[in-house]
N, C-alpha and C positions, 0 to 999 in steps of 0.2 A: 791468692794462699791455699794450695792444697789441703786438707783437711782431713778426707773422708775418701778412702780408695777399696774398692770392692774386686777383687781378686778372681775372677770366673775360672775355675780350673787350678786346682792345688797342686799341681803335679811336681815334675823335677822343677821347670820354670815358673812357675808361678808360687811356689812356697820360694824359691830362693830368691825371686823378687820381694817377696813378703820381709824374707829374714836381711836379705841386700837394704833393703828401706831403712830398718832398724837400724842395722850397723851403721848407717850413714846418716843418723839422728831423725828419721822422720818422727815425730811422736802424736801424730794425727789418729785416729782409729782405722784399723784395716780389717774388712770382713770379707771371710772367704766361703767359697762355693764349691761344692765338689760333685761329681756323676756319683762317683763312690765315696763313702762315707769314709773308708779307712782313712783314704787321700788328706782328705779335708780333717778329720781327728790327730792326725799325725802335724799336722801343720799347725795344727791350734797347741798343739803340746808343746813343739818346737819354738813357738813363740812370734808364727811368721803372720799369723794373723790374731784377734783380739773374740773374732768368736763364728761361729758358723751359720748361714745365712740357709732358709727351708726354700728360698724364692729366687733364685738367680736376677729376675727382672724385677723385683721390688729391691733387692739388693743394690741394684746399678742407680736405683730411681733414685735412692735416699744418699749416694755417695755422689762426689764430683767428679769422681775419674774410675772406670770402669776399664781393666786390663782382662782381655778374653785370652787365656791361657790353654787355648784349647785345639786338638787337630782341626785343620784348615777347614773341611766341610762344617764342622761343629763352628766356628766361627762366623762362616757365612752364615750361616741359620741366625744363631745369635744377631747378628749385624740385621738380618728381615725384621726380627721381633722388638729390639733395642729400639730402632728407629723410628716406632710408633710411639715407644712411651719415654722418651728423654730428649730435653729440649736442651735451648742455647747455654744453657746453664752446665753441660755435662760434657766430659770427653773422654770418648771412645777410644780403647788401644788394643795393640795386641802384639804375638808375639813370631805368629805364624813364619814357616822356611819358603813359602811362595808368596810372590805380592801383586801379581799382574790382575787377577781374579778380586782378590781382597779391597785394590784399589780402585778396579773400577767398578764393585759395590759400595764401595765409601762414596765414590762420586754421585752414585745414582740414590743413595737413601741419607745422606748426609750433608755437612759440611757446609747449609746454606746459613742465613741469618736466625733464623726460626729454630733450625733445625740444631742437636749436639752437633759438637767437632768428629773426626776420624778420624787417628794419627796413624796408619800402618807402620807397623817397626819390627823388628827380626834381630834380636840378640845372637850375635854367631858366638853360641855357648851352648854349653849340654857336654852331656855325656852319655856313653854309648847305651847305656840302661835309664830309664826313666823311673819317676814314683816320688813322694814326697820326703820319703827316708833318705833319698840320697842328696837333698838339697843343701844347697850351700851357701852363703851370704856373702863369700867371695868369689862366687861364681862369672861374674861380669865383668870384675877389677884387670884390665890388663886387656879388655877384649874391645871388639865393635859395635856398635848396636845401632842399626841400618833402618832409615825412615825410608819413605816412597811417601813424603808428602806432596800436596800441592800449591806451589805458592800462591796460586789463584784463588781459591776457595774463599768463599764470602763467610767469613765466618762472623759472630758478633763478638765483639771487644769481651766480653767474660771469657768466651770460651778458646778466644786467641790465648788470651793470660794461660790458661789449664792447658794448653798446648805448650808455652814457653816455660811453664812449673814445671813439667812432667819431664821436659829435656833436660832442665836443672835435675830434676832427680834421677836421673837415669845417668847422669854425668857424675854424681854423686857417689852413685855405687861405682864407679870409678870406670864406664866404659866409654871411650871418643865416639861420638855421634858424626856419622854420615848421611848425607842425603842422596838417594838413586835414583832415577826414573826409573820406577816398577819394570819396564820389561827388560830394560839393562841390569837390573836387580836379579832376573829371573836367570837370565843368561852367566852372568856372573856366578851365581851359586853352582848352577847345576855344574862349574867347573870346580870350584873352592870347595863345595861342601857334599853336593852330591854324588859327583861322580866319587870320590874317595868310598864312599858309603858303599856303593855299586859293585865297585871294584873289591872291598873288604868280602860282603856279602855273596860276589861270586866265589872270589878265592878259600873263601870258608867252607864253602858248600860242597866244592868242588875238592878239597882236600877232605872233607865227611866221608865222601862218595869213593875217592881216591883210595886213602891210606887212614881211614879212621877209625879202623881197630886196631891200629898197632897201637900196644899201649908206651911204647917209647916216642911215640909222636913228639909229645911236648916236650922231653929231655932232650929231642936232637935239633926241633926247632929253634929252640932257645930265644933269644930277644928278640930275634929277627921275625920267627911266628908270631910272636904275639903283638908286635906293635902292627905289623901288617895284616891280622887279623882281629884285632882287638876292634872294630867296629860292626864286626860281624856279629857279635854278640846283641847288637839292635833289634829291637822286635820289628816286625811288619807290619804292626799298629800305628806305630808313631811316622811311619814311612810309605804307607800306601796312600793316604793326600797329598804327597808332596809325588809320587810319581803320578798319578791322576793329573794333578793340576800346573807341572811345569814336563808333561811328557816330553813334545818337541825337542827343548832344550837339554833336556836328560840324554834323551835319542841322540842328539847330534855329536854331544861329547861322548857315549859308549861309542859310537860307530868312528870317531878320529881315533879314541886308544884301540880300538882293535886294530886300524891300519897302522897303527905305531908298532902293537903287538908283531905283526904279521912281517914289517920293515925288520925287526929285530929277529925275526925269527928266521929271516930269507939272509941275513948277514948275519951269522953267530961268528963265523969263519971271514969277516972283511972287515978293511979300515971303516967302512960305516960302524959297527958297533964299539970303535972309541970313539970317534965323535959324537955316539949318541948319550955317551957316559961323559964329554967336556960337557956337551949342553944342558944336560942333568945337573952337572954339578955346579954350572954357573946359575941353573934357577936356584938352586940351593944357597948362592953363596950372594945374591942378591938381593 
């Protein structure tokens, strides 16, 4: 049974996990740590955590489960540090948006009978802006929480119990869990998550340059403009590590979209345009 959880990174996702666990009935202790003191204080005030840790490694050692809710490179750095101080009575998991490098590090640093278990995870939930102040206990309800677990990992019986317990709490927060190969995970999210973000970023940047000084722009654009550019509000700090760790898959998706846009441009006055709309409608129906 999981009774002690450390959330390392009390931004949007980490704080939402704390709130979601409480809403789902978790009665154990939750300690939080954040690089910026303000985020940890907001999480504490809102009831997502019970206390603020001064030392993230010590907080992880004193807990059964450590959730890494920090950018991807910070996650990899924490993995190196935690692997040397945690044992078979610990579970480490994360919420990173790319999984290949994290899964490779997990295989190297964790998941043996003597070491802590590591369960790579990725909740398909979030908002265009981050921060503990925007956290929501219902953020994960009705969403998918992906895991790129290695079923062949030689975990200890105790850590295997923690893995099972964490999966159950994820389900209790309202998420459907799916296991994927880490490489396949990164390929899929490049299409369904990363491509939409970069399209919105490019469109928003283009509009800023072309018509950003027009005071009537947002009124004229209406709902279509708001929906298409909502993700354009996402900060670079949230997406830099994703671009760095999933470069090839994102490049492939962007190239395919460039070719599709060229096809549209060349067929604005041919029946091919109608066919493209039909394909798009079919995707939305299905």
